[in-house]
N, C-alpha and C positions, 0 to 999 in steps of 0.2 A: 224215434227214428234217428239214425246217424245222419250227420250233416256233412256237406262237402267242405273241403279245405281249398281256398282260392287265394292265389297270389297274382298280382298284376304289375308288370313292368318294374320289377325290383332292380334297384341300382345300389351297389355297396362298394365303398372304397376302403382299402386298408393302407394307410400311409399314402404313398403317391400312386399305388396300383389299384386300378378298378377291377375288383374281383368278379363282380356280377354287373352286367350291363343290359338292363331291360329284360330280365328273365320273368316269364309268366308260367303259371302252373295251375292246373285244375285237378284235384284229387277227389273224385266222387266216391261215395260209399261203395265198398266192394272192390275198388281198384287198389292195386298194390304197385306203387311206382318205385323203381330202382334208380337212384342217382349214381351215375358212373362217370369216370374220367380220371385223369392223372391227379396225383397229389398237387394241391395248389390251385385247382380249377374252381373251387368254391362250393364243394359238396357240403362240408360242415358249416360253412357260412350260411348257405341257403337254409339248412335245417334250423340254425339259430334264429334266422329271420322269421321262418314259418312258425317257430315255437314262441316267438316274442322275447327270446333271451337277448336279442340285439335288435336295433332299429335300423331300417334301411335309410339310405340317403334320399331315395325317392321311391315311389311305388307304394302299394298297399297290400295288406293281408287280411283275409276274413277267415277266422278260425272257428271250429266247433267249440262250444263252451267247455267240453270235457276232453282235453287234449293231453296225451301222454308223450313225454320227450325223454329220450335216452341219449345223453351226451357221451363222449368217449371216456370222460372222467366222472366217476360216481359222485353225485352232488350231496353227500351225507356228512354229518358231523362225525369225525373219527371217534368221539367218545360215545356215540350211539351204539346200541347193541343190535344183533340180528333180530331179536324179538321186537325192538323198537321199529325197525323197518317193516317187519311183517305186520305189526299192529297198525302202523300208519297206512299200509296198503289195504287193510281190512276195515279201516275206519268208516268209510261211507257205507259199505254193505251192512255193518253192524248198526249204524245209525238209522238206515232205512228200515231195517227189520224192527228196531225198537219203536220207530215212529209208526209203523204199521200196527203194531200191537197197541200203542197208545190210542191211535185213531179208532181201532176196532172197539176198544173199551168205551170210548166216547160215543161211538155210533150206537152201541148196545144200550146206552143210557139216555139216548135222545129219541123223542117221538118221531115217527116216520113222516108225519104231515107238517113238520115245521121247517122254516128256512134254514135253521142250523143243521138239520139232518141233510138237506140237499148240499149245503156247502161242505160239510164233512165228507159226504159221499164223493163229491168231486175231488176233494183233496186226496181221499183214499185211492181213487182211481189213478190220479197222476202219480202218486207214490208207488202204486202197484206196477205201473208201467216202468218206472225207474228201477224198481227191484228186479224186474224181468230183464231189463237191458244189461244190468251188471251181474245177473245170476246171483243175487244176494243170498239165496238159500244154499247155494253150493260153494260159497266163498271160502269157508273154513276148509272144506275138503280140497278145493282147488289150490289153496295155499300150500298144503302139505304135498300135493302132487307136483306142483311147479317147482318147489324147492328141491324135492327129490330128483326130478328129471334134470335139473340144472346142476346136479352134483353138490347140493348144499344140505341134503337131508340129514347128514351126520354132524353138521356144525352146531355146536351148543348154542341155544337161543341167547344165553347171557353173554356170549362172546362179543367183545367190543370190535367195531369195524377196524380200528387201528391195528388189531392183531390179525386181521385177515390179509391174504395176499391180494395184489392188484386184480388178479383174475377173479378171485372170490368176490371182491367188492363189485366188479363189473357184472358178474352173474347175479348178484343179489339185487342190484338196481334193475336189471332186466326182469328178474322174478317179481319185483314189486309192481311193475307195470302189468305183467300178465295176470297177477292176482287181482289188480284193481279193475281191469277191463275197461279202459277209457274208450270213447267213441271213435277216436282217431289216434294213430301212433306215428311218431317221428323217431327213427332209430338210426344212430350213427355207429356204423361198424358193429352190429350186435353179435356177430359170430366170432369176434376176436379171441374170446376166452372160452369157446365152447368146443367140446370134443364132438365126435361124429354123432353119438346118440343124442346129445343135448341139441346139436344143430338140427337134427331131424325132428325133434320135439318142437323146437321153435318154428320150423317151417310149417308144421301142421297147425300150430296155434294161430299163426298169421293167416293161413289159408281159411281157417274157420271164422275169423273175425268179420263181422258185417260192415265195419267202418273202413275208412280210408287208411292206408299205410304208405308212408314215404320213408324209404330206407337208403342210406348211403353204404355201399359195400364194394369190396374188391373180390369177394368170394363168388366165383363164377357158378359153382354148383348151387349155392344158396339163391343167387339171382335167378337161375334157371328154374328152381323148384318153387319160388314164391311169386315172382313179379308178373303182373299182367301188362305192364308198360315200363319202358326205360327212357330216361332223359340223359343224354350224353352232354356233359358240360365241357368236353374238350373243344379246342378251337375248331370252328367250322365256318364255311363261307356265309351261311345264313343264320349263324348263331346256334344256340343249343338245339339239339335234335331230339324230338320225341318219337319213340318207336313202339308200336304195339306188337308184342311177341316175345319169344324167349331170348335170353342172352346169346345162345348159340346162333339163333337166326340173325340177331343183330350184328354179330361179328362178320358174317357174310355180307350183310347190308353195308356195314362200315367199310369193308374192303372195296366194295363197288363204288361207294361214295367218294372215297379217297382217290380212286383211279379217275373218276369223273372230274374231281377238283383238280387233279394234276393235269389232265388233258385241257381243261379250261384255262389254267394258268399258262401252259405251254403254248396253246393256240393264241392267246392274247399277247404273249411275249413275241411270237412270230409276227403278229400284225403290227405291234409297236415298232419292231425293228424295220419292217417294210415301210411303214409310214415315215420313219425317220430317214430312211434311205431316199424315198421319193422326195421328201422335203429338201434334202441336201442337193439332189440332182436338179429339181425344178427351180429351187432358189438360185442355183448357179445360172440356169438358163435365162432367168429374168433379171439377173444382176446387171446394173448399168456399167457400160464400158467394156463388156466382154467382147472378145473377137467373134465376128460373124463367120459362119462356115460359107464355103464357096457357093453352095446351092441356095443360100439366103441372100446373096449380093444382088442377083437379078430380081428386080421388082421389089426390092426391100421396102421402098417408100410406100407401096400399096398395101403390104401385108404386115409390116412390122408392128403397127399399133394393135391390130386385131390379135396377132399371135401373142404379143406381150400381155394383153388383157386376159386371154385364155389361160396362159401359164400362171398369171398372178391369181386368177380365180382358183386354179388347182392347188396352188400353194396355200391359199386361205382355207379351202375346204379340208385339205390334208392336215393343216394346223389345228382346225377346230376338232376334227376327229381324233387327233393325237391328244389334245387337251381333255376331251371326253374320256378317252380310254385311261389316261393317266389318273384322272380324278376317281374313276370307278375301277381302278386296277384290282384284279383278283390276286391276293397275296399267295405266295407259294405255301402249300401245306407244310406244317412243321414236320421235321424228321421224326419218325417213330423212335421211341427209346430202344436202345439195343445195349446188351451187356457184352462188352468186348474185354475178356479177361486177359490180363498180362500174366506174367509168372507170379502166381499168388503165394507160393510157398515152395520150399525145397524138400524133396523126398529123400529118404535114405537110399542106400545103394540098392536095396531090393525093391524100391518103389513105394515103400510104406511112408505115409505122411504122419499119421498119428496111430499110436498103439496103446490100448488100455488092457490091463490085466487085473483081475480080482478087485474090482472097484466096489467099495461098500460105503454107503452113506445111510446110516440108520433111519428107517422110516421113509426114505426118499428114493434110493437107487441101489440096486444090486446088479452088477454086470461082470461076468467072468472074463469075457474077451471081446475086443473089438479092434479090428485093423482097418484103416482107411488109406487108400492110395490117393495120390494127388489129383487124379481125374475122377474119383468116385463122386456120385451124386446120391446121397442117402436121404430117404424120407423117414423121419422119426414120427411115429404115430402112436396113439394109445389114449386111454381115458384121462380126464383131468386128474392130476395127482399121481399119474403113473411114473413120472420122473423125466419127462421130455426136456423141460427147461433145465432141470438139474444136470442131465447128460450134456447139454450144450455148454453149460457153465464149466463142467469138468473138462470137456474137449478144449475149451478156450483157455484153460488154466486159471480161471477165476474162482474155482472152488476145489 
């Protein structure tokens, strides 16, 4: 049975900056948790700590014994081949099936009423459970299906990883995990190099997994399709926020939370300003040597001490309240990121910014015509290998 992934009160500092400050997480089997937040909020750092690729400054992690981790950079030797990666992903399934055959032969040659038979039968049962967990009998077929679905079916098995593109290496690392079927998965931006069909395939694979999944992603459609829970690592009054629901639902929740945070900050600032004003006024009233008003001069000796004591108490109370508020001050919410474009480029007289004609790059791109105006917003889409990155390189003048 898959096990939960648990993290308690994790603290991690990079240089002089505390990236994670008391982050806790429970990922039960069947839960798929999305880590969201701006770059630099600690998503990749948290995944490394969960995977054991880095150690926290404080806190603890309890991991399932069979944990798969996909970093953003594929962790393979450049001299290794595609076949090497595939064989490594299939190693446990092949070993389990070989051990089952070996134990079956030993059982057949052992008398039923002996202690050895009972021990061998127990070992066979444990191994059979493991084979079912990783679908060992379907592993070879699964390997071919996964490689094809991720756009790697036509890559020669003997090809060295050094000869693959960065996107192909990233997809190969993802394929290795899906072939191996670990009991829990940690994925850092897994859709970075996937086209629409491959992303849809990955979404279905993750939804079908019985174990826990923790994924960091900026892909809204992927988060909506896969995640049962979200953890927002962006700054918040009470720290990281866990939300059960879709990413679309969370955006509405986040807007409401930000408005509440803004109101709390504004109301506290108003109270602080009022307390400071009261302190300034009442401190002046109790100040020694101040001029007395006409209505204070009659009977001053009878009431002056009592009035001064009351004012002094009000000053002390207001001062204590001010100290409390300043110690527990609600920080202003950070300004949301906005893109404010200045004049990015100069168009020609007819408004055209970039013009392409009869572009040919053998095996990579064929484009007869493309005109872009300075205000155009163009989405370039297509399968992996269709030439999207090549087109951008041509537009940028780098190719």
